[in-house]
Backbone as XML, in Angstrom:
<?xml version="1.0"?>
<chain id="A" units="angstrom">
  <residue number="1" name="MET">
    <atom name="N" x="0.834" y="-1.197" z="0.081"/>
    <atom name="CA" x="0.051" y="-0.045" z="0.043"/>
    <atom name="C" x="0.901" y="1.370" z="0.104"/>
  </residue>
  <residue number="2" name="LYS">
    <atom name="N" x="0.792" y="2.226" z="-0.830"/>
    <atom name="CA" x="1.344" y="3.351" z="-1.056"/>
    <atom name="C" x="1.043" y="4.602" z="0.027"/>
  </residue>
  <residue number="3" name="GLU">
    <atom name="N" x="1.832" y="4.835" z="0.709"/>
    <atom name="CA" x="1.541" y="5.768" z="1.905"/>
    <atom name="C" x="1.663" y="7.283" z="1.156"/>
  </residue>
  <residue number="4" name="THR">
    <atom name="N" x="0.834" y="7.787" z="1.684"/>
    <atom name="CA" x="0.413" y="9.424" z="1.052"/>
    <atom name="C" x="1.086" y="10.412" z="2.211"/>
  </residue>
  <residue number="5" name="LYS">
    <atom name="N" x="1.840" y="11.207" z="2.035"/>
    <atom name="CA" x="2.163" y="12.298" z="2.842"/>
    <atom name="C" x="1.895" y="13.617" z="2.540"/>
  </residue>
  <residue number="6" name="TYR">
    <atom name="N" x="1.218" y="14.867" z="3.503"/>
    <atom name="CA" x="1.089" y="15.696" z="3.265"/>
    <atom name="C" x="1.784" y="16.817" z="3.717"/>
  </residue>
  <residue number="7" name="ALA">
    <atom name="N" x="2.189" y="17.880" z="3.238"/>
    <atom name="CA" x="2.806" y="19.000" z="3.861"/>
    <atom name="C" x="2.236" y="20.600" z="3.400"/>
  </residue>
  <residue number="8" name="CYS">
    <atom name="N" x="2.644" y="21.404" z="4.617"/>
    <atom name="CA" x="2.138" y="22.936" z="4.700"/>
    <atom name="C" x="3.165" y="23.545" z="4.519"/>
  </residue>
  <residue number="9" name="SER">
    <atom name="N" x="3.381" y="24.721" z="3.551"/>
    <atom name="CA" x="4.391" y="25.435" z="3.813"/>
    <atom name="C" x="4.134" y="26.960" z="3.352"/>
  </residue>
  <residue number="10" name="PHE">
    <atom name="N" x="4.620" y="27.915" z="3.529"/>
    <atom name="CA" x="4.395" y="29.319" z="3.241"/>
    <atom name="C" x="5.233" y="29.696" z="1.752"/>
  </residue>
  <residue number="11" name="SER">
    <atom name="N" x="4.372" y="30.523" z="0.845"/>
    <atom name="CA" x="4.965" y="30.790" z="-0.250"/>
    <atom name="C" x="5.071" y="32.326" z="-0.034"/>
  </residue>
  <residue number="12" name="ASP">
    <atom name="N" x="4.407" y="32.850" z="0.838"/>
    <atom name="CA" x="4.307" y="34.403" z="0.857"/>
    <atom name="C" x="3.243" y="34.374" z="2.330"/>
  </residue>
  <residue number="13" name="GLY">
    <atom name="N" x="3.824" y="35.659" z="3.003"/>
    <atom name="CA" x="2.808" y="36.035" z="4.044"/>
    <atom name="C" x="2.956" y="35.309" z="5.184"/>
  </residue>
  <residue number="14" name="ILE">
    <atom name="N" x="4.300" y="34.836" z="5.458"/>
    <atom name="CA" x="4.513" y="34.039" z="6.948"/>
    <atom name="C" x="4.701" y="35.138" z="8.043"/>
  </residue>
  <residue number="15" name="THR">
    <atom name="N" x="4.967" y="36.351" z="8.036"/>
    <atom name="CA" x="5.005" y="37.674" z="8.921"/>
    <atom name="C" x="3.538" y="37.886" z="9.152"/>
  </residue>
  <residue number="16" name="ARG">
    <atom name="N" x="2.683" y="37.898" z="8.109"/>
    <atom name="CA" x="1.610" y="38.510" z="8.378"/>
    <atom name="C" x="0.527" y="37.108" z="8.927"/>
  </residue>
  <residue number="17" name="THR">
    <atom name="N" x="0.929" y="36.132" z="8.877"/>
    <atom name="CA" x="0.249" y="34.979" z="9.352"/>
    <atom name="C" x="0.555" y="34.913" z="10.969"/>
  </residue>
  <residue number="18" name="ILE">
    <atom name="N" x="2.071" y="35.313" z="11.180"/>
    <atom name="CA" x="2.322" y="35.215" z="12.468"/>
    <atom name="C" x="1.789" y="36.273" z="13.329"/>
  </residue>
  <residue number="19" name="TRP">
    <atom name="N" x="1.342" y="37.415" z="12.735"/>
    <atom name="CA" x="0.622" y="38.616" z="13.330"/>
    <atom name="C" x="-0.597" y="38.350" z="13.702"/>
  </residue>
  <residue number="20" name="LEU">
    <atom name="N" x="-1.290" y="37.735" z="12.696"/>
    <atom name="CA" x="-2.825" y="37.611" z="13.139"/>
    <atom name="C" x="-2.770" y="36.414" z="13.981"/>
  </residue>
  <residue number="21" name="LEU">
    <atom name="N" x="-2.130" y="35.133" z="14.004"/>
    <atom name="CA" x="-2.057" y="34.247" z="15.094"/>
    <atom name="C" x="-1.842" y="34.948" z="16.407"/>
  </residue>
  <residue number="22" name="SER">
    <atom name="N" x="-0.434" y="35.786" z="16.886"/>
    <atom name="CA" x="-0.570" y="36.335" z="17.759"/>
    <atom name="C" x="-1.563" y="37.467" z="18.234"/>
  </residue>
  <residue number="23" name="ASN">
    <atom name="N" x="-2.305" y="38.032" z="17.550"/>
    <atom name="CA" x="-3.259" y="38.986" z="17.687"/>
    <atom name="C" x="-4.887" y="38.292" z="17.669"/>
  </residue>
  <residue number="24" name="GLY">
    <atom name="N" x="-4.721" y="36.720" z="18.119"/>
    <atom name="CA" x="-5.999" y="36.321" z="18.184"/>
    <atom name="C" x="-7.146" y="36.128" z="16.919"/>
  </residue>
  <residue number="25" name="ALA">
    <atom name="N" x="-6.479" y="36.042" z="16.060"/>
    <atom name="CA" x="-7.247" y="35.741" z="14.732"/>
    <atom name="C" x="-8.009" y="34.405" z="14.870"/>
  </residue>
  <residue number="26" name="LYS">
    <atom name="N" x="-9.147" y="34.260" z="14.680"/>
    <atom name="CA" x="-9.846" y="32.991" z="14.939"/>
    <atom name="C" x="-9.862" y="32.369" z="13.517"/>
  </residue>
  <residue number="27" name="SER">
    <atom name="N" x="-9.453" y="33.122" z="12.320"/>
    <atom name="CA" x="-9.241" y="32.321" z="11.019"/>
    <atom name="C" x="-8.399" y="33.321" z="10.201"/>
  </residue>
  <residue number="28" name="PHE">
    <atom name="N" x="-7.924" y="33.042" z="9.267"/>
    <atom name="CA" x="-7.070" y="33.573" z="8.237"/>
    <atom name="C" x="-7.158" y="32.885" z="6.989"/>
  </residue>
  <residue number="29" name="PRO">
    <atom name="N" x="-6.769" y="33.495" z="5.658"/>
    <atom name="CA" x="-7.003" y="32.999" z="4.256"/>
    <atom name="C" x="-5.886" y="31.848" z="4.289"/>
  </residue>
  <residue number="30" name="VAL">
    <atom name="N" x="-6.283" y="30.810" z="3.171"/>
    <atom name="CA" x="-5.322" y="29.862" z="3.081"/>
    <atom name="C" x="-5.434" y="29.550" z="1.422"/>
  </residue>
  <residue number="31" name="HIS">
    <atom name="N" x="-4.408" y="29.841" z="0.694"/>
    <atom name="CA" x="-4.789" y="29.432" z="-0.641"/>
    <atom name="C" x="-4.071" y="27.947" z="-0.811"/>
  </residue>
  <residue number="32" name="LEU">
    <atom name="N" x="-5.485" y="27.390" z="-1.837"/>
    <atom name="CA" x="-4.676" y="26.020" z="-2.333"/>
    <atom name="C" x="-5.052" y="25.911" z="-3.570"/>
  </residue>
  <residue number="33" name="SER">
    <atom name="N" x="-4.610" y="24.902" z="-4.104"/>
    <atom name="CA" x="-4.344" y="24.762" z="-5.746"/>
    <atom name="C" x="-5.529" y="23.836" z="-6.181"/>
  </residue>
  <residue number="34" name="SER">
    <atom name="N" x="-6.384" y="23.247" z="-5.406"/>
    <atom name="CA" x="-7.485" y="22.313" z="-5.914"/>
    <atom name="C" x="-8.561" y="22.180" z="-5.043"/>
  </residue>
  <residue number="35" name="SER">
    <atom name="N" x="-9.652" y="21.596" z="-5.249"/>
    <atom name="CA" x="-10.643" y="21.599" z="-4.352"/>
    <atom name="C" x="-10.262" y="20.187" z="-3.713"/>
  </residue>
  <residue number="36" name="ASP">
    <atom name="N" x="-9.570" y="19.068" z="-4.392"/>
    <atom name="CA" x="-9.459" y="18.016" z="-3.693"/>
    <atom name="C" x="-8.199" y="18.491" z="-2.368"/>
  </residue>
  <residue number="37" name="GLU">
    <atom name="N" x="-7.628" y="19.509" z="-2.463"/>
    <atom name="CA" x="-6.421" y="20.065" z="-1.554"/>
    <atom name="C" x="-7.457" y="20.806" z="-0.188"/>
  </residue>
  <residue number="38" name="THR">
    <atom name="N" x="-8.561" y="21.060" z="-0.807"/>
    <atom name="CA" x="-9.417" y="22.146" z="0.246"/>
    <atom name="C" x="-10.148" y="21.109" z="1.141"/>
  </residue>
  <residue number="39" name="LYS">
    <atom name="N" x="-10.563" y="19.972" z="0.624"/>
    <atom name="CA" x="-11.496" y="19.220" z="1.216"/>
    <atom name="C" x="-10.320" y="18.116" z="2.326"/>
  </residue>
  <residue number="40" name="ILE">
    <atom name="N" x="-8.975" y="18.112" z="1.579"/>
    <atom name="CA" x="-8.036" y="17.328" z="2.721"/>
    <atom name="C" x="-7.891" y="18.316" z="4.157"/>
  </residue>
  <residue number="41" name="LEU">
    <atom name="N" x="-7.585" y="19.499" z="3.587"/>
    <atom name="CA" x="-7.179" y="20.576" z="4.721"/>
    <atom name="C" x="-8.347" y="20.771" z="5.555"/>
  </residue>
  <residue number="42" name="ALA">
    <atom name="N" x="-9.751" y="20.959" z="5.164"/>
    <atom name="CA" x="-10.776" y="20.893" z="5.991"/>
    <atom name="C" x="-10.875" y="19.496" z="6.847"/>
  </residue>
  <residue number="43" name="LYS">
    <atom name="N" x="-10.856" y="18.426" z="6.576"/>
    <atom name="CA" x="-10.778" y="17.202" z="7.127"/>
    <atom name="C" x="-9.769" y="17.027" z="8.349"/>
  </residue>
  <residue number="44" name="PHE">
    <atom name="N" x="-8.448" y="17.646" z="8.097"/>
    <atom name="CA" x="-7.459" y="17.614" z="9.004"/>
    <atom name="C" x="-7.481" y="18.782" z="9.918"/>
  </residue>
  <residue number="45" name="ALA">
    <atom name="N" x="-8.110" y="19.903" z="9.688"/>
    <atom name="CA" x="-8.495" y="20.845" z="10.379"/>
    <atom name="C" x="-9.623" y="20.658" z="11.420"/>
  </residue>
  <residue number="46" name="GLY">
    <atom name="N" x="-10.544" y="19.390" z="11.007"/>
    <atom name="CA" x="-11.458" y="19.152" z="11.617"/>
    <atom name="C" x="-12.900" y="20.169" z="11.707"/>
  </residue>
  <residue number="47" name="ILE">
    <atom name="N" x="-12.834" y="20.633" z="10.300"/>
    <atom name="CA" x="-14.235" y="21.251" z="10.016"/>
    <atom name="C" x="-14.833" y="20.897" z="9.011"/>
  </residue>
  <residue number="48" name="THR">
    <atom name="N" x="-16.027" y="20.924" z="8.615"/>
    <atom name="CA" x="-16.785" y="20.443" z="7.562"/>
    <atom name="C" x="-16.736" y="21.150" z="6.268"/>
  </residue>
  <residue number="49" name="GLU">
    <atom name="N" x="-16.944" y="20.537" z="5.190"/>
    <atom name="CA" x="-16.824" y="21.027" z="3.796"/>
    <atom name="C" x="-17.800" y="22.062" z="3.662"/>
  </residue>
  <residue number="50" name="ASN">
    <atom name="N" x="-18.760" y="22.497" z="4.440"/>
    <atom name="CA" x="-19.615" y="23.587" z="4.266"/>
    <atom name="C" x="-18.865" y="24.629" z="5.154"/>
  </residue>
  <residue number="51" name="SER">
    <atom name="N" x="-18.051" y="24.721" z="5.881"/>
    <atom name="CA" x="-17.407" y="25.612" z="6.825"/>
    <atom name="C" x="-16.266" y="26.630" z="6.324"/>
  </residue>
  <residue number="52" name="TYR">
    <atom name="N" x="-16.025" y="26.534" z="4.846"/>
    <atom name="CA" x="-15.119" y="27.408" z="4.339"/>
    <atom name="C" x="-15.462" y="28.009" z="2.837"/>
  </residue>
  <residue number="53" name="TYR">
    <atom name="N" x="-14.815" y="28.839" z="2.473"/>
    <atom name="CA" x="-15.119" y="29.490" z="1.266"/>
    <atom name="C" x="-14.200" y="29.069" z="-0.019"/>
  </residue>
  <residue number="54" name="ILE">
    <atom name="N" x="-14.518" y="29.051" z="-1.234"/>
    <atom name="CA" x="-13.661" y="28.771" z="-2.162"/>
    <atom name="C" x="-13.663" y="30.058" z="-2.724"/>
  </residue>
  <residue number="55" name="LYS">
    <atom name="N" x="-12.708" y="30.627" z="-3.847"/>
    <atom name="CA" x="-12.213" y="31.471" z="-4.286"/>
    <atom name="C" x="-13.675" y="32.415" z="-4.707"/>
  </residue>
  <residue number="56" name="ILE">
    <atom name="N" x="-14.314" y="31.767" z="-5.820"/>
    <atom name="CA" x="-15.426" y="32.380" z="-6.668"/>
    <atom name="C" x="-16.417" y="33.028" z="-5.234"/>
  </residue>
  <residue number="57" name="GLU">
    <atom name="N" x="-16.553" y="32.038" z="-4.120"/>
    <atom name="CA" x="-17.449" y="32.628" z="-3.323"/>
    <atom name="C" x="-16.938" y="33.973" z="-2.687"/>
  </residue>
  <residue number="58" name="ILE">
    <atom name="N" x="-15.480" y="33.767" z="-2.434"/>
    <atom name="CA" x="-14.941" y="35.315" z="-1.629"/>
    <atom name="C" x="-15.165" y="36.413" z="-2.602"/>
  </residue>
  <residue number="59" name="GLN">
    <atom name="N" x="-14.918" y="36.296" z="-3.801"/>
    <atom name="CA" x="-14.825" y="36.927" z="-4.741"/>
    <atom name="C" x="-16.597" y="37.834" z="-4.850"/>
  </residue>
  <residue number="60" name="SER">
    <atom name="N" x="-17.499" y="37.048" z="-4.710"/>
    <atom name="CA" x="-18.786" y="37.184" z="-4.777"/>
    <atom name="C" x="-19.298" y="37.946" z="-3.653"/>
  </residue>
  <residue number="61" name="GLU">
    <atom name="N" x="-18.737" y="37.679" z="-2.622"/>
    <atom name="CA" x="-18.920" y="38.682" z="-1.349"/>
    <atom name="C" x="-18.359" y="39.887" z="-1.057"/>
  </residue>
  <residue number="62" name="LEU">
    <atom name="N" x="-17.406" y="40.116" z="-1.702"/>
    <atom name="CA" x="-16.569" y="41.208" z="-1.923"/>
    <atom name="C" x="-17.212" y="41.926" z="-2.786"/>
  </residue>
  <residue number="63" name="ASN">
    <atom name="N" x="-17.615" y="41.550" z="-4.025"/>
    <atom name="CA" x="-18.634" y="42.397" z="-4.665"/>
    <atom name="C" x="-19.575" y="42.911" z="-4.365"/>
  </residue>
  <residue number="64" name="LEU">
    <atom name="N" x="-20.230" y="42.171" z="-3.412"/>
    <atom name="CA" x="-21.677" y="42.787" z="-2.567"/>
    <atom name="C" x="-21.067" y="43.581" z="-1.892"/>
  </residue>
  <residue number="65" name="TRP">
    <atom name="N" x="-19.999" y="43.693" z="-0.935"/>
    <atom name="CA" x="-19.536" y="44.727" z="-0.239"/>
    <atom name="C" x="-19.319" y="46.096" z="-0.941"/>
  </residue>
  <residue number="66" name="ASP">
    <atom name="N" x="-18.753" y="45.886" z="-2.046"/>
    <atom name="CA" x="-18.254" y="46.950" z="-2.971"/>
    <atom name="C" x="-19.588" y="47.685" z="-3.459"/>
  </residue>
  <residue number="67" name="LYS">
    <atom name="N" x="-20.783" y="47.214" z="-3.837"/>
    <atom name="CA" x="-22.024" y="47.744" z="-4.174"/>
    <atom name="C" x="-22.672" y="48.658" z="-3.155"/>
  </residue>
  <residue number="68" name="LYS">
    <atom name="N" x="-22.507" y="47.978" z="-1.799"/>
    <atom name="CA" x="-22.929" y="49.091" z="-0.649"/>
    <atom name="C" x="-22.406" y="50.366" z="-0.426"/>
  </residue>
</chain>
């Protein structure tokens, strides 16, 4: 049986992430390359598939705010 290993790393924004965590942020943005990766991260983070936004949903929310 093939063993699958997962890893998490920063491509940019480590200082911003440290600041958010040290100032009590309850959530922060994470960029993932595919919907499969999103589901894996949600599973390991202990949240359900309905507990996160995908990029299109975030853009839609921001567009609504811009119109207000």
